[in-house]
N, C-alpha and C positions, 0 to 999 in steps of 0.2 A: 592530461594524464599520459604517461609514457606507454600505457597499454591500450589506449584508444586506437581504432583503426577504421577503415572503410566498412568493415563487416561487424563491428561492435563499438559500443560507446560506454565508457565508465559513468557511474554516478559521480558527479563532481564532489570531492571531499578533500578539503585541504589537509596537508600534513606540515611538519616543521619546515619542509623545503619551500613552502609558499610564504613563510614569514621571515625572510632574510632581512638583514639590516637594510635600511634605506641607502641609496647611493651605490657605488661600485662595491661588489662583493664577490667571493670565490664561486658561489653556486651559479650565478648568472640566471637565476630563476626569477620570472616575473612575480610580483606580489599577487596574492590570491584574486583580487577583483579583476585584474587584467587577464590572468590565466583562465578564470572562470568564463569570462566573455568569449575567449578564443575557443574553449571547449564547447560551450553551448552553440556557438556559430557553426562549428564543425558538425555537431550533432544534428543541426537542422538540415544539413545537406544529404543526410541518409535516412531513408524511410524505415520505419520500425520493422516492416516485413523483411528487410534485408539484414537486420541485426540478429545476433545469436543470444540465446538465453544462457548466460554463464556468469555465475558469481565469481568475483575475484578478490583476493585479499593478499596484500603484500606487506612486508614489514617484519618486525621482531616477532619471532614465534616462541619466545621463552616463557611468556605468561601462560598460565594453565588454561584459560579460556581459548587462547589461540592454539594451543596444542590440541585441544579437543576439536577445533575447527579443522586443523590439519588431518586428523584422523577421519573426520567426515569427508573431507576432500579426497583423501586417498581411496575411500570406498565409492566415491561418486565423481570421478574425473571428468565425466561429460557434463556435470552441472556446476562444479566448484573448482576454481584454480586457487591454490594457496602456495605462495612461495616466499 
């Protein structure tokens, strides 16, 4: 995930960018099984006590449930990041 770091780790969840066509393509994104292995390997290097408790949601915010999530995130910026 692009938002993983040494102080936090995302819950691995694939989106469309992990399902590109096989072979050479514009996104240059690895397919989900390869990306997931890399994410989990990075997660093992950091102890839970060094991670932060923050929910994050990225993507299209036009759907009504996601708009509600944005409102909750605005009121709780220390717990939820929505962009």
